[in-house]
C-alpha positions as CSV (number, residue, x, y, z in Angstrom):
1,M,0.0,0.0,0.0
2,S,1.6,3.4,-0.8
3,E,1.3,6.3,1.2
4,R,0.5,9.8,0.2
5,P,3.6,12.1,0.3
6,T,4.1,14.1,3.1
7,D,5.6,17.9,3.1
8,P,9.1,17.9,5.2
9,A,8.5,21.5,6.3
10,T,5.1,20.8,8.1
11,S,5.5,16.8,8.4
12,T,1.8,16.8,7.3
13,R,0.4,14.7,4.4
14,V,-0.1,16.6,1.0
15,K,-3.8,16.4,-0.1
16,S,-4.3,14.3,-3.2
17,E,-5.1,16.4,-6.3
18,H,-8.1,13.9,-6.9
19,A,-9.9,14.3,-3.7
20,K,-13.5,13.3,-3.4
21,P,-16.3,16.0,-3.5
22,V,-17.8,16.3,-0.1
23,N,-21.4,15.8,0.0
24,P,-23.3,18.6,2.0
25,E,-26.0,16.0,3.3
26,Q,-23.4,14.0,4.8
27,P,-22.9,15.8,8.1
28,L,-26.6,15.8,8.6
29,E,-26.8,12.1,7.9
30,S,-24.0,11.5,10.4
31,L,-25.5,13.7,13.1
32,L,-29.0,11.7,12.8
33,Q,-27.2,8.4,12.9
34,V,-25.5,9.5,16.1
35,L,-28.7,10.9,17.6
36,F,-30.4,7.6,16.8
37,K,-27.6,5.5,18.4
38,L,-27.8,7.9,21.4
39,W,-31.7,7.4,21.7
40,Q,-30.9,3.6,21.2
41,Q,-28.8,3.5,24.1
42,G,-31.0,5.4,26.1
43,R,-33.9,3.3,25.9
44,H,-31.6,0.2,26.7
45,L,-30.4,2.0,29.6
46,F,-34.1,2.5,30.7
47,S,-35.3,-0.9,30.0
48,A,-32.2,-2.2,31.9
49,I,-33.0,-0.3,34.9
50,M,-36.7,-1.1,34.9
51,N,-36.4,-4.7,34.4
52,E,-33.0,-5.7,35.5
53,L,-32.1,-3.5,38.6
54,G,-35.7,-3.4,40.0
55,G,-37.3,-0.1,38.8
56,N,-40.7,-1.8,38.2
57,E,-41.0,-3.2,41.7
58,L,-39.5,0.2,43.2
59,L,-42.3,1.7,41.2
60,D,-44.9,-0.5,42.5
61,A,-43.6,-0.2,46.1
62,V,-43.8,3.6,45.8
63,T,-47.6,3.7,44.7
64,T,-48.6,1.2,47.3
65,W,-46.9,3.2,50.0
66,C,-48.6,6.4,48.5
67,A,-52.1,4.4,48.7
68,Q,-51.5,3.5,52.2
69,H,-50.3,7.0,53.2
70,P,-52.0,9.6,51.0
71,H,-51.5,12.6,53.5
72,I,-47.7,12.4,53.7
73,A,-47.5,11.6,49.9
74,I,-49.5,14.9,49.2
75,C,-46.9,16.5,51.4
76,F,-43.9,15.1,49.6
77,V,-45.6,16.1,46.2
78,A,-46.3,19.8,47.3
79,G,-42.7,19.9,48.8
80,F,-41.1,18.5,45.3
81,F,-43.1,21.3,43.6
82,V,-42.2,23.8,46.1
83,F,-38.4,22.9,45.3
84,I,-38.9,22.4,41.3
85,L,-41.3,25.3,40.3
86,P,-38.9,28.2,41.0
87,L,-36.1,26.3,39.1
88,L,-38.7,25.8,35.9
89,I,-39.6,29.5,36.3
90,I,-36.0,30.6,36.0
91,F,-35.2,28.3,33.3
92,G,-38.5,29.3,31.5
93,I,-37.4,33.1,31.8
94,G,-33.9,32.1,30.8
95,M,-35.1,30.2,27.9
96,T,-37.6,33.0,26.8
97,T,-34.9,35.5,27.2
98,L,-32.6,33.7,24.8
99,V,-35.4,33.1,22.2
100,M,-36.4,36.7,22.3
101,T,-32.8,38.1,22.1
102,F,-32.1,35.5,19.2
103,V,-35.3,36.9,17.4
104,G,-34.8,40.5,18.3
105,I,-31.2,40.2,16.7
106,L,-32.4,38.8,13.7
107,L,-35.0,41.6,13.3
108,L,-32.6,44.3,14.2
109,E,-30.0,42.9,11.7
110,G,-32.5,42.4,8.9
111,T,-33.9,45.8,9.4
112,L,-30.6,47.3,9.6
113,I,-29.4,45.4,6.3
114,T,-32.6,46.5,4.5
115,V,-32.1,50.2,5.4
116,V,-28.4,50.2,4.3
117,F,-29.2,48.4,1.2
118,M,-32.0,51.0,0.4
119,I,-29.6,53.6,1.1
120,F,-26.8,52.0,-0.9
121,F,-28.9,51.2,-3.9
122,G,-30.6,54.6,-3.9
123,C,-27.1,56.4,-4.2
124,I,-25.9,54.3,-6.7
125,G,-29.4,54.8,-8.7
126,S,-28.9,58.6,-8.0
127,L,-25.2,58.4,-9.6
128,A,-26.4,56.2,-12.7
129,I,-29.5,59.0,-13.3
130,A,-26.9,61.8,-12.8
131,F,-24.3,60.1,-15.0
132,I,-27.1,59.7,-17.8
133,I,-28.2,63.3,-17.4
134,F,-24.6,64.6,-17.6
135,A,-24.0,62.3,-20.8
136,L,-27.0,63.5,-22.6
137,V,-26.2,67.4,-21.7
138,A,-22.9,66.6,-22.9
139,H,-23.7,65.1,-26.2
140,F,-26.6,67.5,-27.0
141,G,-24.1,70.4,-26.0
142,F,-21.2,69.4,-28.0
143,S,-23.3,68.6,-31.0
144,K,-24.8,72.2,-30.6
145,I,-21.2,73.6,-30.7
146,A,-20.4,71.3,-33.6
147,D,-23.2,72.4,-35.3
148,S,-22.6,76.1,-34.9
149,Q,-18.9,75.6,-35.8
150,K,-19.5,73.5,-38.9
151,P,-19.9,76.7,-41.3
152,N,-16.3,77.9,-39.9
153,L,-14.6,74.4,-40.3
154,I,-16.0,74.2,-43.9
155,Q,-14.5,77.5,-44.6
156,M,-11.0,76.7,-43.0
157,S,-11.1,73.5,-45.0
158,N,-11.8,75.1,-48.2
159,T,-8.9,77.5,-47.5
160,H,-6.3,75.3,-46.4
161,G,-7.3,72.1,-48.2
162,F,-8.3,69.8,-45.3
163,F,-10.9,68.1,-46.9
């Protein structure tokens, strides 16, 4: 098996001249494959916990205990909500702020780019119109001057023999 040549200055492999083109969908496909494998591993871990480590028995024991002691179970549920609710509110506010900031930046950048392009194209358009007007004025002005000087040029050509 032949190795590709290496560059002695950097000791890295020199890229082949006939490299394969990169498929733009390849990274997305590989990401989806990785996520699918991660999902499969999570499902396998959950089923192992529930079946092999006694998760189902623990869940049955907890529901039986809650049915036998409903007042204490309600206190535990209330304590859980008192603990988790502020965290969920803070997390929700943070995510809402993140989304609103992202959307705001998109709207601000879109508006800014739109206004800048409108000004830019307005300047380019006005320069084009000014150039066209200048060209027309110059054309008609020089043709008027040429028409008024035509009899003098004919006289000069007759006396000097230019034409």
